C-alpha positions, 0 to 999 in steps of 0.5 A: 537568572540570579537565585541562590546560590548566586552571590550577585546582589540581585539575588535577594529581590527574586528570592524574597518574591518567590518566598512571599508568593508561596507564603500567600498561597501561590504555587511558585516555580523559579526557573534559574541558572545551574549552580555550575554557571555561577561558579564558572562565570562569577567565580564564587557562590553563597551556598548559605543562601540556599537555606533561605529558599522556602521548601515549597518553592520549586526550583528548575535549573536550566544550563546557560551556554556560557563558553564565551563568558568564561575568563578564567583559563582554568575553566575554559574549554579547549575551543574557548582557550585556543580559538577565542575569536571564533567563539566570540564571533559566534556569540555576536551572531547569536546576539544579532539573530536571537536577542541583543545580549550576551546571555541570549543563549539561555532563552531557548532552554528557559522557554522549553522548561517553562512549557514543560511546567505549563503542561504539568499545571497551567501557568497563571502568571509569568514574572521575568526579573532583569537583569539579564534582560534575556529573562524579559525576552524569555517571559515574553515568549512564554506569554505568547505561547501560554497566554499567561499575564506577564510581569517585568521586574526591573531590578536594574535599568536596561536602555538607561545608563543609571549611573551616567543618567543617559541612554545606554545605547546609541540610536538604532541599537537593537536593544531599543526594539527588544525593550519596546517589544517586552514593554508592549507585551507586559501586563505589569511593569515594576521599578525600584524607585519613582525616578526610574519609573518616570524615565520609562513612562516618558520613554513608553507613554502608552505603557505608563498606566501599567508601570508601578514602583516596588522598592527593594526594602530589606529582608528581616529574616536574612538580616536578623536583629542587630542589637543596640551597641552602647557608645564606646570610649575606644577607637570607633569601628566604621564599616561598609557591607556589600559588593565594592564596585568601580562605580563607587565614588572612590574620590571620597577617600580624600574626605576619609583621610581629612576626617582622620586628621581630627581627634574623633577619628584619629584612631578609627578604622574602616572595614570593607566587607564584600566582594571586589566587583561581580566577577573575578576579572574586575577584582584587581582593578577595584582593589587598586582603587582602595586606599593603601595600608596607612589609611586604616581602611581594611578590606575584609573580603566577603561575608556569608549572609549567616554572619551578617548580624554579627558583622553589623553588631561589631560596627559603630558607624556604617559607611554607604558609598554608592554612585550618585544618580537620581536613579540609584537607590541601592539595596544596602540603603534599606538594610543599613537603616534596619541596623539602627546605626549612624550612616555616613551617606556618601552620595549627592543629595539628588541620588534616589537613595536619599528618598527612603532615608528622609526621616531616618534620624541617624543619617549623615549625608554629604552635600557634595563629594568634595573632601570637606563635605565628606569629612564633615559627614564622617565626623558628624556620624562619629560624634553621634555614635559617641552619644547614641542611646537605646531610644535613638536606636529604636527610633531609627528602627521604627523608620526602617520598619516601613521598608521590610520586604514583606510589607512592601510585597503585600500590596504588590502580591494583591495587584498581581492577583488582580491580573487574574481577575 
């Protein structure tokens, strides 16, 4: 569902996959949502991303019946605004009958469009990337109707609450049966990190041999080259780039306040570049979680990908605040390393993001999320930013280079090609 111009963080993995596969000789058709859907439900789009779609990729846009998802009254139909309970009740019925997810109304259109593609030229492989998980069910149905091998790409987790490290649904919930059907049908199942794969292998042992890991990595073409920034004697500029969510460890702001009482950071500022949540409805609650104006934390709003290199160039120290969980890696982990900047890693050591950062010479992790540990990480990164050399920058880039998306996708493409044999 998420493909340019969607501004969701999940857009970059399928974009990279489509571009990589078409560059290695595949004919690629992406079935995604209409641009209107992204505006109606997410409220914004990133039109600059459209320029990064390889022109050889064929994009088919299928409308998402999303009346029940729209929360902005200015975009609502008369029926949604005046009889919302009826609209909501009908959506629940559809979920029970068709598929246990609020995007289930998208499935029939996707399957019909895929069959039209198949009639023009038989499909060799079907890849569904989730969430939403309706993409998995659509892929399963397409496999049933075409006999093409099916790949499930877990950008996220479905029945696992990756933030709470527990089951996402209670016993007997229909999501369990839906996931089992999809996993059973799949010829290859892909996860973003090893802990995620291990959890699903234990849940579905019969499918474990078909499970593999494809880390997210970073997109060199989108990021550009972030040049070495000579240490400054002036106030340090710290920054975070990426969507700001309610799952962030907002309690860590106490550590920032404590660090600012020290001379290394007394006059520093921390700039947050990104949307507040993934929908308009979440923005106000997340804004209230951020520190006040006296904290020198400035929310700068979102930044188009075309301006990303300039933003990273302006920052002395990057701040990575992500949920602490052994299942959470976060795409920004790889992109941050590819800047060659010092990184304050605000999450616990057992978080999956710590795995690719092992060996990154400019990582400053916390031992816990208490104010003392967070403040020490901020201060250590600040001191390092004052003494950075071009050699330090190059060493950091050398570590990051192993996580370029094209390098990670090469063995994955070879394995997918093997399904045809």
